[in-house]
N, C-alpha and C positions, 0 to 999 in steps of 0.2 A: 504494498500499501502506499502509493507516494503521500507526503507529509508536504502541505502548500500553505505558503506563508503568501494569503492574500492581502492585494493592495488594500491601503487605507485610506488614501488622501485621493484616489481617481477621483476625478471629475471636480475638487476642491482647487489642491495645487495645479493641476495640470488637467488637460484632457481626456475622458475615459474612452472616447471614441480611438479606435486604433489610426483610423486614418486622419482625423482629426488631430491628435497626438502626432504621429509621425511627421504632416503637413509642419507641423510648430515647431517641431525640433529641425527640421531639414531646413525651416528657412533662418532658425537663431544661426545656426550652424554658419547657412550660407552670408550673413551680416557679419559674423563674426571674424571669417575666412581664415583660412590655415594660414600662418606665417613661416618664417625661414629660420626656424629653433631645432636643436638635438631634440631627439626623443624625451620626453619628460618619462623622469620614473615617479615623480611622485605629485599630489596634485593639491592643494587647496580652495574647494570651491562652496559658495553660498548654496542655501537649500529652501529658499522661500519659496514661493508661488510664481510657476515663470513669468506670471506679468509683471515681477517686481525683479526677479532678481535672474530669470533666464538669459537675460544679453549678458551678464558678466560672465553666470556659468558656461556658456556657449565659448565664451573668450577662453577659456580654459581646457575647454573638451576640442575646438577647432584644432589645437596641437597636436593633439591625437592622431589627425586623421591622416598626414603621411607615413605613420607608422603603426597603420590600424593592424594590417596583419604579422604584428610583433608580439602583441598582448592578449595573453590566455588567459590571464587569471586576474582578477582587481580582487586588493582587500581595500573596505570599505570602512572606515570608522565613522562613527557622530555620535551627540551628545544625545541623552534621553531628555526628553522633554515633558513625557505623560506618566513615566513609572520610575517610581525611586530605584536605583541601581549602586549595588555596591559594587566595586570594582569595573570589569568588561563582562559584559555579556555577549554569549554567540548564541546560532540558533540551531535546533535539531532538526530544523525543515528541508524538505528537500531540493525544495524549488522557492523563488521569491515568485510568485504568480503577476505580471504585469501585461497592459492592456496590447501589449506589442508582442507580447509571450512571454514563456514561462525563462526565469534564468537560474541555472543550476548550481547549486551550492558546492564546495571543494570539501566534499564530506571527509577525505582521507586526511586532508589538512586539520580541519576541524577537532578531526578524533583526536591529535597528535597534541593538540594543543594542552599541554602539562604543565602549567603556569600558576602557580598560588595567585586567587584574585581573579584568575578568568574562567567561566563557567557555563554551560548552557544557561538559559533563562529566557525562557519563549515570551513571556509574557510582557517584556519588555520591546519587543520585536514589534507587537502584534499591531499596534497603535501609531507606531513611530515614523512621522516622513523624514528625517535627516537623514535616511540612508535611499528609502523606498525614491525620492525625486532625482535622483542623480541615473537610476536605472535608464529611463527612456535616450537618456543621451548616450550614455555608454553602448547602449543597444545599436542605437542609429550609427555611431564611429566604428565600434570593432564589431558588430554582427554576433557571433558565438562567444562566449566565455563563461569561465565557472568564477563565485563568488564567496570571499569569506567576509559577511558582513557584520560587525561588532557594533555595540550599543557599549557607550562609553559613559560610565556612572561617576560615583564618588570615589574617584581614583588617582593617584600621585603621575606625573606624567614619565615618570621613570617607568611604571608599569607598561604603559604604555609603549613606550621606546625597545622594553624587553619583548614587546608582542610583535612588533614593527618587525626587529631583529630575527626571529624566529618563523616570521613568513618573508621575508624579504624576497629572497629568491634571485632571478637572476633578470635579463631584459624583457621575460614573459610576464613578469609581474607587475604591474602597474598599481601605487598607493593613490587612495582618493581619501581625504581629511575633509569634512563636511561642517561649515559653521559659517554662520551670520556672525556680523561685527556689533557694532554699539547697538542698542535697542531702545527706541521713543526718547530721542533727544532732541533739541533743537536742531535746524540744518546744520548752523555754525557749529555748534557745540558737537554733532557726531562729525562732522569734517575734521575736526582738530583731535576729537578722540580716535577716529580709525587713521588719520594720518601716524600719530602716535602708534598704533597696532602694527602698523605698515612697519613702520621701521624696526620696530621689535624684531618683525617676522626678518624684514630684510638682514637685520644682523644677528639672527639665531639667537635671540633673545628669548628662552623658554620662561625665565622668571619675571620678565617682562609680560608674560600673558595671563590675564583673570576673567573672570566671567560676568566683569564688567562690559570689557572691551570685547569678548566673543564669546557667545553660549557653545563655540566648540574648544573653549581654552585649554581644557585637558590635551584634547588628540592633537591639536595643533602644537603644543607644548610636546609633546612624546616625540612628535615628527620633529621639530626642530633640533630637539636632544640628537637623533639619527642622522638626523642630515648634517650635522653640525661634525660628529664625529667622525662621518663618513666622508668629510670633505667636499661636500655637494655645493651647487649652487644654484641659489634661488634669483627667479625674475617674478616682479610684478608685472602681472597683464592688465588688469583694472581694479580700478576703486572707485564704486560710487557710492549713494544710497538711493531707497526708495523714492525722495523727491526728484533725484536728479532723472529718474524713470518715469514715475506717476504723477510727479507735480508737488503732492502737497508738502508744507516744509514744516508742520508739526507732529512731532511726536515721527522722525524718521526710524529707519533702522539700515544700517551701512552693510554694505555689502564689497567683497574683495576677491580676487582670482591670484593666485600664484604657481609657478610649476617650479620644480627641484630637479635639477640635472648633473 
């Protein structure tokens, strides 16, 4: 019997119709356009509804297009918004079901994750949007791939870093960290706070990350620790907020995209 994690925010954060969703993602990727950069090993990408952060997310996913046949597995980490989680939560599902098709989980890699503080906790995945919203972009760009979805809760960035090292693999493995930036500040305050977050990311300053700056501060911090230790380079791809996309300047949410090579 196949264990299925059903979509939780189809029709809310993105279209539930396969045709409409595919058209939207294709349009966003076309608008972003692939640039002449090396193949990313890791991305930081926002997870709001596509009408708000879709353009920013596409600026990262478009960088994968020239190398789409390289990637066979995606390690996807995002913060928990709905369920309290201690440590890092894996899924026992066989597939993440999406409007554009099922995404199979890398059951072998998940079964080998014997790290204290990391365990299967399906409830944390059931309603969580921070992972799900990335899958249509990944499906559009990569086609077939396996997935290791990880919900990050109350944990130290060092634990995230340890998990990333265990799953790092080679060129076939892509790391995606899901995070929005500042929440519900004025436009000018958001720009100032998000600029500071961008500087911290560019300087691999895991200690400069906190949950007032980014809801995914813990997985971002873990990636920064690992990337710094591995001598990687980070490239800022986009930095905007909801007012830049949707217009309203009160209580904006910040979005950014970065790639690591």
